[in-house]
Phi, psi and omega in degrees: 000132185278165185299312179301321176297310181300320178294315179304312179296327178296312178295330175291320178297316180294321176296320180295318178298315180301313180298321179301318177296328182280356177104004177280146170254118182282123181262324181204145173244138178055053173292124180237143172211183182297341185269342177153204183226145171240131187296310182219141172240126185224174168235138180211123179055040177082356180254145168280129185238122173265122188243126172260132179252126178233125180240138169225129179281340171205176184256024177297330178254014181103170184277161178302322180299323180291343180283343182270079186277169177304319181295318178297316180299321177295319177297314178300313181302314182291323176292324180291320178301314176306310181303312182301315184294320186271358178242026175070025179257180178214176185289358178264355177297131179290118180208166180204169180248118174252155175230134174248125179249125177238130173214196183287351180262354175131203184240128176236135184252119176251107176282145179050049188294335174202147185241307185257122187227024179145238190272348181221164174242131175263000000 
């Protein structure tokens, strides 16, 4: 296992713990399928929440927010659709996409960070 992978998993666990304190119920960590991966899947206020966790130790390669590109959003959205279909949900399931950005300045949560990511709306 490489250093970046281990560090990413550490920050995903920290984000899950932080979200739990904020009232989220963590349902799954690191959901994987052939379409991609979703870092955290949770429930909050009756909504299913797909959470992307981004960490940067410095901003030499950009901020964590800048790492959530349109292409990344499409992959997450497609993976979320697969999750919904394989877990007995449908496109009318109340859900949203949150992003947690972590760097040396702290942790920032962006709720409902993206809605429309390509050819479908969840």
